[in-house]
N, C-alpha and C positions, 0 to 999 in steps of 0.2 A: 556518141553508143558505142559503144566499143568494138569492137570486131565479133567475138564469140555474141552479142547479144545481138550485132546485124545479122550472123549467119545461123543464129535460131529463131531469128522473126522470119529469113529470105523463107525456112521449113519452115514453121507454120501458115506459113503465105503462099504454101506451093501449093496448086493444086493438077492431076492427074485423069488423062481421060479427056470422057464428053463427058460422064457424071460431076468431073470436080473432085471430087472426094481426091480430099487430103491425105495425103501419105508422106511416111518415114523413109529416109532411101538412105543404107548408109556402104557405107563401101564393102568393111571385115567383121571381125565377127570382136575383135578390138574396138571397135566405134558404136560397135549393137551394146558389146558389156556395159562402156561410158556412159555412153542416154540413157540404160537402163540401171544402174548405180545412182547416175544421178539423180532421174522420176523416184526411181524408191525409197532415197535421202529427205524428197521435199516429201511422197506424200507421207512417210515417217513421220515429218513433223506437226502435219496434218492428226495424221489417223492414232497416231501415240497417247498424245492427251484425252483420245477419246474412253482410253482403257482406263484412264486415272475416273472424270467424269462416269464410265458405269462405271468401275466402282466403289464407289460414291454411294451413287443409286443402289450398290448393295448387291450389284453382277456377286458372284452369283447366289454365293449363300444368302438372297432375301427368298427365293425361291426354293430352300433347302431345310428350311424351317418345316419344320410337321405341322403344328398349325395354319402358316399361312397355305401349306401345300394341300391343306380340305376344305380352301374354300375359296371355288373359281370367284368371287367374285376381287376376292383380295389378289388372286395373281391375274387377273383382267387388266388391276391397274396397275401393278407393276409393267408389267408386258407394255401397255400403254407409257406410261412412264421412257423404262428403254424403245421407246418407239419412236417418241418428239423427243429423244435423244437424238439416236442416230440418222439426224433426218433427210438424207442422201443429199439433198438438192442442196444442200447446206453443207454440205464438207467435203460435195466438190464444187463449189465454187469457190471454197474459201482453198481447197488445192488447186486454187486455177488461179487466184491473187499469190499466192506463198510463190506459183509455181510466176509468173510475169515478172515478177517483186524479185527473183533470187537472177533468172534469165538476162536484167538489167547492171547484177552486179560485175562486178572486175572478175574478172578470170581466176587469177588467188585465191577473190576472198569465195569463189564456191567452190575450188578446192580446200578450203583448207575451213571453212561452214558449212557446204549444201552438199561434199562429196563425204559420202557414206564411208570413212576411214576402211576399214576392216574390209569392206570386202570390196573397195579401188582397189589395196592394195593387191587380194586376192586373187584378187582377173583381173587384173592390168599388171598393176608396179610387176609385182613372183615373175610371169611368162614373161614381162621385157626383159627384164635383166637376167630370167634362165639363157631364153634367149640368144643377149649379152655373153653373159660374163660367163654360165653354163650353169650344170647344172648343180643347181643344193635343193634344200629343202626350202618352203616359203621361214619353217620359227624358223633356220636357224641365218636364213639372209637377215630375217627381222631384227634376231640376234647383233648380233656385226652393225649394222647399219645405226642400231642403237644405242652400241659399245662406240661408236667413237663422235654419238653425235654430243656436241653443248647441252649443259639440259641447261630447262625452261626458270628463267629470273622468277618468273611468282609457287617457284619448288625451295624458295631461297630460307623461308621462316622451318617448310619442313625436318629441311640438312640442320639449320640453326637449332634444333629443337632436337637435333638426335644425335644432336655432333658432328656432325661430316662435313 
């Protein structure tokens, strides 16, 4: 078990007070931000496909049709389809399963694949670099970082097509 997975497991099992309720205790705002971004990305990975599914079921246009909007039976049928699709317990279980799976991954994979990069950069990386290197806008710093990075190999066919 990786060090982070062990830490996460310990955090999950920690109970407080006589009630034995679970509590996530973090030391600073950077920890709060990092945990929030991690959970948002995992939750986003479960929630985002729901939007596609709802759109496939005609959300929201299905009820904007004038003929359907006059028929209570059709309205109830459509609302019931959406309700069945958005079954909260199933969604939450999918989130918990994915969260547990992600917790078993190495830190590098968690950062690469399961942290929402834009939020993490804005909330964690930029403030840390600002404190260390001095004031710059997030955009200036991001562009400076990109200019120093080598281009990813998977973009080589694109550069070849563009003649670069």
